[in-house]
N, C-alpha and C positions, 0 to 999 in steps of 0.2 A: 565580515564574514572574510572577505577578501575576498580575491578572485578565483582560488583552488577551486578546481571543480568536486562540490560534495559526494554525488554520486557517480558511480563507474559500476560497468557491467559486471565488477566482481561481487560489489555489495549486493548486487540483483542475485546474483546466482548464489552466495552465500545466505542470503535472505530466503530463496525458496528451500535450499538446503534446510535450515532449522525448521522451516514448517513442516517439510515432509515428515522431519525427524520425528516431531512432536505428533505426528498425525500417523504412524506406523503402526504403532502399539510394540509389544513385545515379541511379536512373532514375525517381525522383519526387520532387515537391517537398510538401512540408507547410507552410502556411500558417497564420498565427494569425490569429484574430479578425475573419475576413474578411464582406463581402457580398456575395449576389448579389439580385438584382431577382425575384422571383417571376414564374411564365410566366401563371398566372393570376390571383393576386392585384394585380400589379403594382406593388407595393413592395415597398421593400427587406427583406432576410430575411438576418439575422445567423448567420453560421456559427462553431463555435468552433474549429475545425480543417477547412481543404479541405487535400482531399489531391487532386493531378494527378498523371497518369502511370502507370507498372507499379509498381504499388507492391509493397517488397520481394520484388520478381521472382518474385511468384506468381500475375500478372496476364499473360494472353497477349498484352494488348492495353492502348492508355493509356486509364484510366480517370478518372472523377471522383468524387470522395466527401466526402459532409458528414458531420461528427463531432460530435452533441452530448454534451454532459459533462454530467453530474446527479450535484448534491453534496447527498446526500439523509441521513435520518435515518432512512427504511423504505423498503422496498421500491417500484420501479416497478410503477404498475398498469396495467393494459390501458388506461384513456384517457390515460396519458401517451404508451403507443406508437400509441395512434390519432392523436395530435395529430402524433407525429412522421413517422408513414408518411404524411399531409396535407402537411406541410412537406417532405419530400424529393420528393412530387406536385409541390408549386410549384416550389421550386430545380432540378429535372431533373438532380440528380446519378446517375450511375449506381449507387451505394451509397451505403447509411446506416448510420453507426456509432454505436450511442446504448449509451454508458458510465455508467457508474453506479457508487459506492463502495460501492453496498452487496448490489444484487441485483434479480431480478424476480418479481412473482407467477407461477401458473401461468399463469393467464391469458395475462399480458403475455407470456410465452416462444411460446405457441401463437399469438396475436397476430401476432407479429411472423412469423411461417412461412405468414402469409395471402395469399400468390398474389401477391406483388412480392418485387421484387429488392431483398431490406431483409436486411443482417445483424445482429441485436443481441449485442452482445461485453458478459456480466457481469462486475463484479468479481473473479468467482472465476479471470480471467486472470491475476488477480496473487497468486495464493494457493499459487503453486510457490515457494519462497525459491529464490534462486539458490544452485548448488553449493556446498561449505565443507570443505576439507579441514584440520582444526588438528592441530597438532602436537602431540606426548604432553604437553609441559610445558605449554601453552597455558591462560592463566588463561579463565576464562568466568563469563558470568552465567547464572541458571538459573528459572525458575518453579516456583512450587510450592503446589498446591492442599490445601484443608482440606475437611473436612465439618463438616456444623453438630453442635457437641458437641466435637471436640477441642479440649479445655485449657479447656473451658466457654463457645467462641465460636462464634460464626454462621459461616457459609459466608463462606471467605477466602483469602487468597494471601499469597505472600511472593516476595521477587527475595532468592537469595543470591550471592555472591560467590566463587569457588571459585579457588585458585589452589596453585602448588609455592613453599615456600617455598625462600630462594635458594641456602640449603646444598643442597637435593634437586635443584634442578636440574642441581649442577657433576657431578653422576654421571652416568654412563652412562644408558640406560633399561633396565633389565630386565624384560622382560613379564610372567616368570613372580614378581617381587617389585618390585612397582612404590612409588615412595616416597609416604607417607600425605598426603592435599591436607592444605591447609587451608581451612576456608569461614567464611563472617561474613554476617550477615541486614543487607540494606542497606534494606528494606522489608518491612513488614507490615501487614495492614491486613484488616478484611471487604471486602464484592464492593462495597460500596458508596463503600469507602476506595481500594481497589487493585483495578481491573480493566482490561482492556483490549479490549472489546468494541467501539469504535469509534475514529476519530484521536484526538479529545480523551483519550480517556481513555487512550489509548497514549502520546500526548504526554506526560502526568503519569510514565507510568513511564519514558518515553524521559529525564527530565529527572533523576528520580533517579538513574540509572545515570550519565548524563551528570556530575554533580555529583559523583558518585564516583570517578568518571574520573579528575576535575581535581581531585580532592584537594578537595572543599567547595567551590570556587568555584560561583557561578550560570551553567549554559550559556546561548551567545545563543540569541533563539527561531529564526536562521535552523538552526542546529546540530538544534537537536528537531524542525525539517521536516525537513531531511536527514533523520535518524533514520527517522522514522516512515514518509517515502516509500520509504525506499531500505533499508529492514531491518526494520520493523515492520508494514509491510501487510499482511504474510500471519496474523500472530498473533491469535489467537480467544479470546475466553474459556470456560473449561474445557477448553483444552489447555493443557498444558506448552508450551513451547521454552528452546531452550540458545542462546545468543548468545556466539559467541567475541570475546579480544579481538581477533586479525586480522582479524575482519568489520568492527569500528568505524572500527580503522586503514584499512582501504580505502578506507571512506568518508569517509576525510578527517575522522575525528570520535576 
């Protein structure tokens, strides 16, 4: 993968713009990287995404909404919410959406409900992956954690690839006597070496999986970005995950 930065704040803003555009429906317009002159400041204010219209068919009238995207390594604190409240007051939109890839402190959440028309959307909105129903013989990748002391190692994790041999797949599936699957470890390491607590760490795991899927060739950076933004965004350190081959195919990977 090299040492280049895989994800940037701009990637995150563009990802949010794409999601908002998909949700907007045909009665709203979502515009990227817009400016509005502040009513009180008199200066040009930059807006990551500007929404106009009946958004997602859930508003009963045309509205305007300013969206601010924060790509941080820690939770948004109350100071940032205060700044955003002042920003919304200056640009005079009906609604403000403050979206982050991490989350909000308790004080920040409380401040966001402090008497103005402001809705705060936290990254947890992305924690639910889309439903997927695999076939019985579908290959998959899965994570596994171990505690300190297992095999003489520290806390760590591994990624396995499980599949049915071609000969087993040729026979009809008997739910009472399913064929045995084969499994191989494609990555293993301590939690300093292998984890998925943030986008950069998920990108490392994505690269390993895509390299395995591509027969050992290095995956393009754009494929790694797609993997994280479309598939691995809900992975959390300390929690196992399963990723089916069909999910990768559906994402064009």
